[in-house]
Every structure is written in structure tokens, then in C-alpha cells.
OpenMM code with the backbone's topology and positions (N, CA, C; nanometers):
from openmm import Vec3, app, unit

residues = "MET ASN PHE THR THR HIS GLN VAL CYS SER GLU ILE ALA PRO TYR ILE GLU SER ILE PHE HIS TYR ARG ASP PHE MET PRO ASP HIS SER ILE GLU LYS VAL VAL PRO THR GLY HIS VAL PHE LEU ILE PHE GLU LEU ASP GLY TYR THR ARG HIS THR TYR ASP ASN ASP SER LEU LYS GLU ASN ALA SER TYR THR LYS ALA".split()
positions = [
    Vec3(8.1201, 7.7444, -2.4168),
    Vec3(8.1775, 7.6779, -2.5320),
    Vec3(8.3074, 7.7484, -2.5680),
    Vec3(8.4062, 7.6712, -2.6008),
    Vec3(8.5346, 7.7218, -2.6458),
    Vec3(8.5422, 7.7009, -2.7960),
    Vec3(8.5533, 7.8081, -2.8744),
    Vec3(8.5577, 7.8009, -3.0209),
    Vec3(8.6843, 7.8702, -3.0683),
    Vec3(8.7657, 7.7990, -3.1456),
    Vec3(8.8917, 7.8533, -3.1958),
    Vec3(8.9008, 7.8334, -3.3462),
    Vec3(8.9379, 7.9378, -3.4181),
    Vec3(8.9608, 7.9301, -3.5624),
    Vec3(9.1109, 7.9360, -3.5865),
    Vec3(9.1586, 7.8543, -3.6790),
    Vec3(9.3008, 7.8478, -3.7093),
    Vec3(9.3256, 7.8918, -3.8527),
    Vec3(9.4298, 7.9667, -3.8737),
    Vec3(9.4704, 8.0077, -4.0069),
    Vec3(9.5413, 7.8900, -4.0757),
    Vec3(9.5172, 7.8717, -4.2032),
    Vec3(9.5845, 7.7643, -4.2771),
    Vec3(9.7093, 7.8205, -4.3436),
    Vec3(9.8090, 7.7344, -4.3613),
    Vec3(9.9322, 7.7787, -4.4261),
    Vec3(9.9097, 7.7917, -4.5765),
    Vec3(9.9961, 7.8643, -4.6422),
    Vec3(9.9782, 7.8960, -4.7845),
    Vec3(9.9760, 7.7716, -4.8736),
    Vec3(10.0438, 7.6642, -4.8327),
    Vec3(10.0481, 7.5437, -4.9152),
    Vec3(9.9108, 7.4773, -4.9283),
    Vec3(9.8304, 7.4817, -4.8237),
    Vec3(9.6987, 7.4167, -4.8311),
    Vec3(9.5834, 7.5157, -4.8499),
    Vec3(9.6140, 7.6445, -4.8464),
    Vec3(9.5099, 7.7471, -4.8596),
    Vec3(9.4246, 7.7335, -4.9862),
    Vec3(9.4784, 7.6873, -5.1004),
    Vec3(9.3916, 7.6702, -5.2179),
    Vec3(9.2861, 7.5602, -5.1997),
    Vec3(9.3054, 7.4730, -5.1030),
    Vec3(9.2171, 7.3582, -5.0849),
    Vec3(9.1324, 7.3646, -4.9582),
    Vec3(9.1799, 7.4353, -4.8575),
    Vec3(9.1116, 7.4414, -4.7289),
    Vec3(9.0870, 7.5870, -4.6927),
    Vec3(8.9606, 7.6218, -4.6742),
    Vec3(8.9259, 7.7606, -4.6407),
    Vec3(8.9522, 7.7924, -4.4946),
    Vec3(8.9147, 7.7003, -4.4060),
    Vec3(8.9341, 7.7276, -4.2641),
    Vec3(8.9359, 7.5985, -4.1841),
    Vec3(8.9949, 7.6071, -4.0673),
    Vec3(8.9972, 7.4975, -3.9712),
    Vec3(8.9489, 7.5558, -3.8392),
    Vec3(8.8546, 7.4878, -3.7765),
    Vec3(8.8101, 7.5373, -3.6466),
    Vec3(8.7881, 7.4221, -3.5509),
    Vec3(8.7896, 7.4559, -3.4256),
    Vec3(8.7773, 7.3579, -3.3188),
    Vec3(8.6832, 7.4152, -3.2138),
    Vec3(8.5934, 7.3325, -3.1647),
    Vec3(8.5125, 7.3772, -3.0515),
    Vec3(8.5043, 7.2677, -2.9470),
    Vec3(8.4859, 7.3112, -2.8228),
    Vec3(8.4796, 7.2212, -2.7094),
    Vec3(8.3660, 7.2661, -2.6182),
    Vec3(8.3024, 7.1687, -2.5533),
    Vec3(8.1947, 7.1956, -2.4574),
    Vec3(8.0748, 7.2641, -2.5209),
    Vec3(8.0429, 7.2274, -2.6439),
    Vec3(7.9252, 7.2818, -2.7123),
    Vec3(7.8030, 7.2021, -2.6693),
    Vec3(7.7109, 7.2655, -2.6026),
    Vec3(7.5887, 7.2015, -2.5551),
    Vec3(7.4696, 7.2848, -2.6025),
    Vec3(7.4193, 7.2581, -2.7242),
    Vec3(7.3091, 7.3394, -2.7761),
    Vec3(7.1813, 7.3184, -2.6961),
    Vec3(7.0935, 7.4161, -2.7004),
    Vec3(6.9662, 7.4052, -2.6297),
    Vec3(6.8568, 7.3464, -2.7190),
    Vec3(6.8973, 7.2914, -2.8328),
    Vec3(6.8043, 7.2260, -2.9240),
    Vec3(6.8578, 7.0864, -2.9561),
    Vec3(6.7685, 6.9977, -2.9995),
    Vec3(6.8119, 6.8601, -3.0247),
    Vec3(6.8279, 6.8289, -3.1733),
    Vec3(6.7656, 6.9081, -3.2601),
    Vec3(6.7754, 6.8857, -3.4043),
    Vec3(6.8148, 7.0165, -3.4708),
    Vec3(6.9091, 7.0079, -3.5642),
    Vec3(6.9546, 7.1258, -3.6366),
    Vec3(6.9451, 7.0969, -3.7854),
    Vec3(6.8739, 7.1824, -3.8582),
    Vec3(6.8687, 7.1700, -4.0033),
    Vec3(6.9790, 7.2559, -4.0619),
    Vec3(7.0511, 7.2002, -4.1581),
    Vec3(7.1611, 7.2708, -4.2216),
    Vec3(7.1235, 7.2974, -4.3665),
    Vec3(7.1321, 7.4229, -4.4057),
    Vec3(7.1009, 7.4627, -4.5424),
    Vec3(7.2260, 7.4402, -4.6279),
    Vec3(7.2128, 7.3750, -4.7432),
    Vec3(7.3296, 7.3502, -4.8283),
    Vec3(7.3957, 7.4803, -4.8731),
    Vec3(7.5282, 7.4832, -4.8657),
    Vec3(7.6034, 7.6024, -4.9061),
    Vec3(7.6988, 7.5746, -5.0215),
    Vec3(7.7188, 7.4472, -5.0535),
    Vec3(7.8176, 7.4128, -5.1548),
    Vec3(7.9542, 7.3825, -5.0939),
    Vec3(7.9707, 7.4055, -4.9648),
    Vec3(8.0958, 7.3744, -4.8958),
    Vec3(8.0939, 7.2291, -4.8488),
    Vec3(8.2122, 7.1735, -4.8333),
    Vec3(8.2264, 7.0394, -4.7772),
    Vec3(8.2848, 7.0550, -4.6378),
    Vec3(8.2228, 6.9901, -4.5399),
    Vec3(8.2714, 6.9946, -4.4032),
    Vec3(8.3173, 6.8553, -4.3637),
    Vec3(8.4364, 6.8469, -4.3116),
    Vec3(8.4911, 6.7225, -4.2597),
    Vec3(8.4960, 6.7387, -4.1082),
    Vec3(8.4208, 6.6541, -4.0379),
    Vec3(8.4066, 6.6687, -3.8936),
    Vec3(8.4715, 6.5504, -3.8235),
    Vec3(8.5561, 6.5796, -3.7270),
    Vec3(8.6161, 6.4774, -3.6421),
    Vec3(8.5512, 6.4903, -3.5052),
    Vec3(8.4747, 6.3932, -3.4663),
    Vec3(8.4035, 6.3941, -3.3384),
    Vec3(8.4953, 6.3336, -3.2331),
    Vec3(8.5307, 6.4129, -3.1337),
    Vec3(8.6253, 6.3674, -3.0316),
    Vec3(8.5659, 6.3667, -2.8913),
    Vec3(8.4360, 6.3945, -2.8783),
    Vec3(8.3782, 6.4070, -2.7451),
    Vec3(8.3029, 6.2838, -2.6973),
    Vec3(8.2874, 6.1825, -2.7830),
    Vec3(8.2228, 6.0594, -2.7409),
    Vec3(8.0710, 6.0583, -2.7509),
    Vec3(8.0107, 6.1697, -2.7929),
    Vec3(7.8654, 6.1741, -2.8056),
    Vec3(7.8202, 6.1076, -2.9356),
    Vec3(7.7050, 6.0442, -2.9318),
    Vec3(7.6462, 5.9860, -3.0517),
    Vec3(7.5774, 6.0961, -3.1315),
    Vec3(7.6003, 6.0982, -3.2608),
    Vec3(7.5364, 6.1959, -3.3495),
    Vec3(7.4305, 6.1229, -3.4318),
    Vec3(7.3297, 6.1959, -3.4774),
    Vec3(7.2201, 6.1364, -3.5527),
    Vec3(7.1902, 6.2190, -3.6771),
    Vec3(7.1363, 6.1525, -3.7770),
    Vec3(7.0736, 6.2221, -3.8890),
    Vec3(6.9251, 6.1920, -3.8817),
    Vec3(6.8453, 6.2801, -3.9433),
    Vec3(6.7000, 6.2714, -3.9300),
    Vec3(6.6329, 6.2819, -4.0651),
    Vec3(6.5168, 6.2218, -4.0764),
    Vec3(6.4344, 6.2333, -4.1952),
    Vec3(6.3877, 6.3783, -4.2083),
    Vec3(6.3975, 6.4351, -4.3278),
    Vec3(6.3614, 6.5759, -4.3489),
    Vec3(6.2146, 6.6050, -4.3210),
    Vec3(6.1271, 6.5109, -4.3496),
    Vec3(5.9842, 6.5366, -4.3344),
    Vec3(5.9323, 6.5027, -4.1948),
    Vec3(5.9640, 6.3842, -4.1468),
    Vec3(5.9090, 6.3408, -4.0173),
    Vec3(5.9971, 6.3800, -3.8982),
    Vec3(6.1231, 6.4146, -3.9254),
    Vec3(6.2244, 6.4442, -3.8227),
    Vec3(6.2510, 6.3261, -3.7312),
    Vec3(6.2185, 6.2056, -3.7799),
    Vec3(6.2523, 6.0846, -3.7048),
    Vec3(6.3973, 6.0470, -3.7335),
    Vec3(6.4632, 5.9962, -3.6309),
    Vec3(6.6023, 5.9558, -3.6442),
    Vec3(6.6140, 5.8455, -3.7493),
    Vec3(6.7088, 5.8609, -3.8444),
    Vec3(6.7262, 5.7564, -3.9451),
    Vec3(6.8655, 5.6937, -3.9439),
    Vec3(6.9585, 5.7499, -3.8675),
    Vec3(7.0925, 5.6897, -3.8540),
    Vec3(7.1614, 5.7476, -3.7316),
    Vec3(7.2514, 5.6692, -3.6748),
    Vec3(7.3312, 5.7143, -3.5600),
    Vec3(7.4785, 5.6919, -3.5907),
    Vec3(7.5641, 5.7811, -3.5398),
    Vec3(7.7060, 5.7739, -3.5671),
    Vec3(7.7845, 5.7976, -3.4391),
    Vec3(7.8872, 5.7166, -3.4179),
    Vec3(7.9786, 5.7369, -3.3070),
    Vec3(8.1199, 5.7265, -3.3604),
    Vec3(8.2114, 5.7865, -3.2901),
    Vec3(8.3548, 5.7825, -3.3278),
    Vec3(8.3750, 5.8219, -3.4725),
    Vec3(8.3038, 5.9240, -3.5144),
    Vec3(8.3140, 5.9706, -3.6545),
    Vec3(8.4200, 6.0766, -3.6683),
] * unit.nanometer
topology = app.Topology()
chain = topology.addChain("A")
for resn in residues:
    res = topology.addResidue(resn, chain)
    for name in ("N", "CA", "C"):
        topology.addAtom(name, app.Element.getBySymbol(name[0]), res)
């Protein structure tokens, strides 16, 4: 996996904490639970893979997303 973090310029630093990019990320798990942190993440999916969200209790797929 290629992971790169970019520094933000001073003009947007009050609004954006960090920008990062990763490529060729192939996790060995199929479902990932994310603990709320209070941060907002804006994700641009550029690899063509379908992403899913899951029900918290049953872990059944409840939505699919492409070109997000």
C-alpha cells in the first residue's frame, strides 16, 4: 500500500487538519467498524471498487456505493 500525507497551506489550515492519499490498499478483512471521533472525513473513491455500509447489529449489508 502506498500512503502519503500532505501538508495543508496556511489559508485552509483552520478548516482542514490533514489530506492523505492511499493506493493499492487491500485489507485482510471485509468489514471495518469505525469508532466516532468527532472528525468529518470526506472520501473520494478513485479505484472503482464498490463500498458498503452494514447494519451495526447483524453486520448485513444495508447499502452499496460506487463512484463516491
